[in-house]
N, C-alpha and C positions, 0 to 999 in steps of 0.2 A: 537907706543905709541898709547894710547887709546882716546879718544874723547868722553868723557862722557858729555852730556849737564845736566850743574847742576840742571834744571830742575826735574830733576830724583827724587829730594828729595825731592820734592813739590804731590810727588804721594803719594795717602792714602794708597798703600800697602806699599810701602818701610816705610813709618812712624810707620804703626803696625810693623813691623817687631820686635823680639826680638836681641839682641845683636849677640847672635848667626847667626840668617838668614840673618842676614844685612851686616856681615861680610862677610859671604859666599856666597850672589850676590854679594856684591861689589867687592870680592877678584876673584870671578868664571869671570865675566865678564873684568876685570883684564888679566888674569892669564890663562884661560881653553881656551876661545874665539879663535878664528882666525878673520880674516877680516871679515868676514860674517857672525859671528857670533854664530859659531859651531864648535864644536869638539865631538870626539869622545867617549864615556863613558867607563871609567879606574877609578873605584872606589879607590884604591891605587894612583893614580899618584890625582886623585883628594883631597884626601885627605892630600897627601903633598904640593899639589900647591893652595888650595884655605886655609886651617886650619893649616900648618905650623907645630908649635910647640904645639898646642892645641890638647890632647888625644881625642881622637873621633873611635868611629869604624866603623867599614864600615856598618850594618845595619844604625847607625845615621846619615853618610852621604847619602846614598841612601832615607832616611825619607828625608831631605831637598830635595834631588833634586827632589823626588814625590812630598812634600807638594808645589815646584817652578810649577810644573808643574798642579797640582792640579786648582792653581791658574792663571793658564794660562797666565804665565809668559815665560816658556820654553815649547818646544815642543819634547817630545820622539820619536825617529822612530827607525828601520832597514832599514839598507840597506848593502845588499852583507855579511848577518849573522853576523853582525856588530849593532851594536846599538848606539844612536847617540843623541846628543841633541842642538838644534839650539832653542838663544833666539828669540822670536816672534814679538820684539818691536824693533831690532837690529836698523834700520834704523831710528827710532826715536830717540834712543841715539846717532848714530854717524852721524847725518847729516850736523854734522861742519868738518866732516874729511875729507882733502885734498887728500889723496890717500888709495885703502884700495886694496889690492891683492885679486887674485880670490880663491877662498878655495880648498886645498886638499882633502877634503871630498865631500861626494854626498852630495847635496840639497835635503833635504822633498819635495814631489809631493807638486806639486803649488807653490812652493817657487821661488822670482824671485831673483839671486844675480849681486850685481850691484858692478863694479870697477873701480878703474883708477889708473896706476903706469907708472912708467920710463918704456923705450924700454930696459934702458941699454944699449944702444948705442947712440944714439942722446940724450938721458934722454929731448925726450919730454912724455907727457904725453900721455901713451893710453886707453885711456875711454871706458867702456861698451856704449850700445847706449844709457840705460836710468839713463845714471850717473847723469846728470842734477836731474831729477826727482827720485832720489832717496826713497825722506822720501815720497811718495806717491804710488808709483811703486815698489820700491823695497819690499823684503819678498814676505810677503802672496801676499800683493796689493789688484787687487779687488777680488781676492777668499776670500770667509768668514772664518774668525777661525773656524767656526762651521765647516764647511766643511773639514778643513786641520786634524781637531781633530774627525774627524769620515771616515780619511784615517785609510786602512787595513793595513796599516806598522807601524801604530804606536804601542809600547808596551804600556800594563797598568801601568807600573810600569820599576821602573831602575833594579829590579833587577839581580842578577847575574846570577839565572837560566835560 
């Protein structure tokens, strides 16, 4: 279950989005992101999970994701020959979450994951060392966004080629 702080709607960027971009942003947070706020970029899956029955081209989907990157709301990067998307303010949006699993996807360089999950045997929580401070040290934490954005692993866009 995704816990998104209702204060997200007070963000001027969110308020400036047209209906298509707003729906895409909220659906992406709810349906595409794992518990660390990232996903592998797959245009067909994005089109299905984010836009559902809306008729939209691959190019339009790419443009929307690239617009999110230009607005510095997501960080696009490559790892092991695959393209990924990381929501930059993930821990700001998710600080109310009680449990978050580790990701199956590689984190962007400089990103700090935070997790807390049940061990499956004793049902006791297994937190990362930084779980309590996830809002301040999670994500890019002390690393500046400018440093992350200049990473050599960041593609300039989502493009399929």
